[in-house]
C-alpha positions as CSV (number, residue, x, y, z in Angstrom):
1,M,25.9,12.6,-44.9
2,T,24.3,9.4,-46.2
3,I,25.4,7.1,-49.0
4,P,23.1,7.9,-52.0
5,L,21.6,4.4,-52.6
6,R,18.8,4.6,-55.0
7,P,16.3,1.8,-54.9
8,G,16.2,0.0,-58.2
9,A,16.2,-3.2,-60.0
10,G,19.0,-5.4,-58.6
11,R,18.9,-7.7,-61.6
12,A,19.8,-5.2,-64.3
13,A,23.0,-5.6,-66.2
14,R,25.8,-3.2,-65.4
15,P,25.9,-0.4,-68.1
16,A,29.0,-0.5,-70.2
17,A,29.1,3.3,-70.5
18,R,30.0,5.9,-67.9
19,P,27.1,7.5,-66.1
20,T,25.4,10.2,-68.1
21,G,24.8,12.3,-65.0
22,P,26.9,13.1,-61.9
23,D,28.3,10.0,-60.2
24,P,26.4,9.8,-56.9
25,L,29.4,8.3,-55.1
26,A,31.9,10.8,-56.3
27,P,31.5,13.0,-53.2
28,L,33.0,10.2,-51.1
29,L,36.4,11.0,-52.7
30,Q,36.2,14.5,-51.2
31,L,36.0,13.1,-47.6
32,P,39.2,13.6,-45.6
33,G,41.9,10.9,-46.4
34,V,39.7,8.8,-48.7
35,A,41.3,9.5,-52.1
36,E,44.8,9.2,-50.6
37,A,43.9,5.9,-48.9
38,A,42.4,4.6,-52.1
39,E,45.6,5.5,-54.0
40,G,47.7,3.7,-51.4
41,A,45.6,0.5,-51.8
42,R,45.8,0.7,-55.6
43,T,49.6,1.1,-55.4
44,A,50.0,-1.9,-53.0
45,I,47.8,-4.1,-55.2
46,D,49.7,-3.1,-58.3
47,R,52.9,-4.0,-56.6
48,L,51.5,-7.4,-55.8
49,L,50.1,-8.0,-59.3
50,G,53.6,-7.3,-60.7
51,H,55.2,-10.2,-58.7
52,K,56.9,-12.7,-61.1
53,V,55.3,-15.7,-59.3
54,L,51.9,-14.6,-60.7
55,R,53.1,-15.2,-64.2
56,R,53.0,-19.0,-63.6
57,E,51.4,-19.6,-60.2
58,S,48.4,-17.2,-59.9
59,A,46.0,-20.1,-59.3
60,G,48.2,-21.3,-56.4
61,V,48.4,-17.8,-54.9
62,S,44.7,-17.4,-55.2
63,A,44.0,-20.7,-53.6
64,E,46.2,-19.9,-50.6
65,S,44.6,-16.4,-50.4
66,A,41.2,-18.0,-50.1
67,L,42.4,-20.2,-47.3
68,R,44.0,-17.4,-45.4
69,G,41.1,-15.1,-46.1
70,A,38.6,-17.7,-44.7
71,R,40.7,-18.1,-41.5
72,A,40.8,-14.3,-41.0
73,S,37.1,-13.8,-41.7
74,A,36.2,-16.4,-39.1
75,A,38.6,-14.8,-36.6
76,L,36.8,-11.5,-37.1
77,E,33.6,-13.4,-36.1
78,G,35.3,-14.6,-32.9
79,V,36.6,-18.0,-34.0
80,D,40.4,-18.0,-34.5
81,V,42.0,-21.3,-35.5
82,P,45.6,-22.1,-36.5
83,L,46.2,-21.9,-40.3
84,A,48.0,-25.3,-40.2
85,E,44.9,-27.0,-38.7
86,L,42.6,-25.4,-41.3
87,R,45.0,-26.5,-44.1
88,A,45.0,-30.0,-42.8
89,G,41.2,-30.2,-42.7
90,E,41.1,-30.6,-38.9
91,V,38.7,-27.7,-38.2
92,T,35.0,-28.5,-37.9
93,D,33.7,-25.3,-36.3
94,P,30.7,-24.2,-38.4
95,V,31.7,-20.6,-38.5
96,V,35.1,-21.5,-39.9
97,Q,33.6,-24.0,-42.3
98,G,31.1,-21.4,-43.5
99,A,33.9,-18.8,-44.1
100,L,35.9,-21.5,-46.0
101,R,33.0,-22.4,-48.2
102,V,32.5,-18.7,-49.0
103,S,36.1,-18.2,-49.9
104,V,36.3,-21.2,-52.1
105,G,33.1,-20.4,-53.8
106,L,33.8,-16.8,-54.8
107,G,35.4,-17.6,-58.1
108,S,32.2,-19.2,-59.4
109,M,30.3,-16.0,-58.6
110,V,32.4,-13.4,-60.4
111,E,30.5,-13.5,-63.6
112,T,27.1,-13.3,-61.9
113,W,27.8,-10.7,-59.3
114,E,27.3,-7.5,-61.3
115,R,24.2,-8.9,-63.1
116,A,22.4,-10.5,-60.2
117,P,23.8,-9.4,-56.9
118,G,20.8,-10.5,-55.0
119,Q,21.2,-14.1,-56.2
120,V,24.9,-14.1,-55.3
121,L,24.2,-12.7,-51.8
122,A,21.7,-15.4,-51.2
123,R,24.2,-18.0,-52.3
124,L,26.9,-16.5,-50.1
125,H,24.6,-16.7,-47.1
126,V,23.7,-20.3,-47.8
127,L,27.5,-21.1,-47.9
128,A,28.3,-19.1,-44.8
129,A,25.4,-20.0,-42.5
130,T,24.7,-23.7,-43.2
131,D,24.7,-25.4,-39.8
132,L,24.3,-22.0,-38.1
133,A,20.9,-20.8,-39.2
134,D,17.5,-22.3,-39.6
135,P,17.5,-24.0,-43.0
136,A,14.3,-22.1,-43.9
137,D,16.2,-18.8,-43.3
138,L,19.2,-19.5,-45.5
139,G,19.6,-17.0,-48.3
140,R,16.5,-15.1,-47.3
141,P,17.1,-11.5,-46.1
142,N,14.7,-10.1,-43.6
143,G,11.8,-8.1,-45.0
144,P,12.7,-4.6,-43.7
145,A,16.1,-4.9,-45.4
146,G,14.5,-5.0,-48.8
147,P,14.4,-1.3,-49.9
148,R,18.0,-0.7,-48.7
149,L,19.2,-3.8,-50.4
150,S,17.5,-2.7,-53.6
151,G,19.4,0.6,-53.5
152,L,22.6,-1.3,-52.8
153,F,22.0,-3.5,-55.9
154,S,21.7,-0.4,-58.0
155,V,25.2,0.6,-56.9
156,I,26.7,-2.8,-57.6
157,T,25.1,-3.0,-61.1
158,G,25.8,0.6,-61.8
159,A,28.7,2.3,-63.5
160,S,30.3,4.4,-60.8
161,T,33.8,5.5,-61.6
162,V,35.0,5.8,-58.0
163,P,38.0,3.6,-57.2
164,A,37.1,-0.1,-56.7
165,V,38.3,0.0,-53.1
166,V,35.9,2.8,-52.3
167,L,33.0,0.9,-54.0
168,A,34.0,-2.2,-52.1
169,G,34.0,-0.3,-48.9
170,V,30.4,1.0,-49.6
171,V,29.2,-2.5,-50.4
172,H,30.9,-4.1,-47.4
173,G,29.7,-1.3,-45.0
174,E,26.1,-1.4,-46.2
175,L,25.8,-5.2,-45.8
176,A,27.6,-5.2,-42.4
177,A,25.6,-2.3,-41.1
178,L,22.3,-3.6,-42.4
179,A,22.9,-7.3,-41.4
180,P,20.1,-8.5,-43.6
181,F,20.4,-12.2,-42.8
182,G,21.0,-12.1,-39.0
183,V,23.7,-14.8,-39.0
184,Q,27.1,-14.6,-40.6
185,D,26.5,-11.2,-42.1
186,G,30.1,-10.2,-41.5
187,V,31.4,-13.1,-43.5
188,V,28.9,-12.3,-46.3
189,A,29.8,-8.6,-46.3
190,R,33.5,-9.2,-46.5
191,A,33.0,-11.6,-49.4
192,A,30.8,-9.1,-51.2
193,G,33.5,-6.4,-50.8
194,R,36.1,-8.8,-52.2
195,L,33.9,-9.5,-55.2
196,M,33.8,-5.8,-55.9
197,T,37.6,-5.6,-56.0
198,I,37.7,-8.6,-58.3
199,T,35.0,-7.6,-60.7
200,R,36.0,-3.9,-60.9
201,G,39.6,-4.8,-61.8
202,L,41.5,-3.9,-58.6
203,D,42.5,-7.5,-57.9
204,P,41.2,-9.5,-60.9
205,K,43.2,-12.6,-60.0
206,A,42.0,-12.6,-56.4
207,V,45.5,-12.9,-55.0
208,S,45.3,-10.3,-52.2
209,V,43.9,-11.2,-48.8
210,P,41.9,-8.2,-47.5
211,E,40.3,-10.3,-44.7
212,V,43.8,-10.6,-43.2
213,G,44.1,-6.9,-43.5
214,F,40.9,-6.4,-41.5
215,A,42.1,-8.9,-38.9
216,E,45.5,-7.3,-38.5
217,L,43.8,-3.9,-37.9
218,G,41.9,-5.7,-35.1
219,A,38.3,-6.5,-34.3
220,A,37.9,-3.4,-32.1
221,A,39.1,-1.1,-34.8
222,H,36.8,-2.8,-37.3
223,A,33.8,-2.4,-35.0
224,E,34.6,1.3,-34.3
225,A,35.0,2.0,-38.0
226,L,31.7,0.3,-38.8
227,A,30.0,2.3,-36.1
228,G,31.2,5.4,-37.8
229,Y,29.8,4.2,-41.1
230,R,26.5,3.5,-39.5
231,S,26.3,7.0,-38.1
232,G,26.2,8.5,-41.6
233,E,28.4,11.4,-40.5
234,P,31.0,12.5,-43.0
235,S,33.8,11.7,-40.5
236,G,32.4,8.3,-39.9
237,L,32.1,7.5,-43.6
238,A,35.6,8.7,-44.2
239,G,36.9,6.6,-41.3
240,W,35.3,3.5,-42.6
241,L,36.5,3.9,-46.2
242,V,40.0,4.7,-45.0
243,H,39.9,1.6,-42.8
244,C,38.8,-0.5,-45.8
245,A,41.5,0.9,-48.0
246,R,44.1,0.2,-45.3
247,A,42.9,-3.3,-44.9
248,T,43.2,-3.8,-48.7
249,E,46.8,-2.5,-48.6
250,L,47.7,-4.9,-45.8
251,G,45.9,-7.6,-47.7
252,A,48.2,-6.9,-50.7
253,T,51.2,-7.3,-48.4
254,E,49.8,-10.7,-47.3
255,G,49.5,-11.6,-51.0
256,L,53.1,-10.7,-51.5
257,A,54.1,-13.0,-48.6
258,I,52.2,-15.8,-50.3
259,C,54.1,-15.2,-53.6
260,E,57.4,-15.2,-51.8
261,S,56.6,-18.4,-50.0
262,L,55.8,-20.1,-53.3
263,L,59.0,-18.6,-54.9
264,R,61.0,-20.2,-52.1
265,G,59.2,-23.5,-52.6
């Protein structure tokens, strides 16, 4: 089984209406465990969004989420640093700094993401890979990735009605598997997945921390699940999407922990 990514114009605006034909991503919900995992993620995020702290401190929760998400994303790339040192501005490692720039910059990309995903991905890579990649290569995907990226852009700008966490898993999986930039692709892929959950209304305030969820599940489990996605086999696709939903659920728990810490002062 392969994800039905139709090459198309990545700069087209997202249609306001539902698809007129069958949703090409709908079969993913029939894979074992996917619908249930997506519902679990939705329930966990809804619980987080109902926390009373968010009525007055959503910006503070979102800022802390970005910091913790950057740390976790860098850890998944092999650079794990103490949160206190990152908060104090004492970390200069370029992988961590790139992940932090990406996390901080996501808010400014929300409005553009579903209109011009290629533009946003280029910007994400510049933020993630500065001081790690040749300046001439920043924001420039490799040539062979073009057709598959075009198909992915049609998914991002399209009107699929599958749960946002499933759509985010597809976007994350495609970018991580394709590795179109060659440097910091994992950081970019996780950021793109998070943008999907924000723009499709799962976590519109960006207060969960899915990167922490992925880190808690472990780098080995992440690599194994991604290998399953790359295989294109139904069991592999299901495993990856369930993995992403579980990470989202754990990320909601991390968001609740942030809310509670702010509540305690």
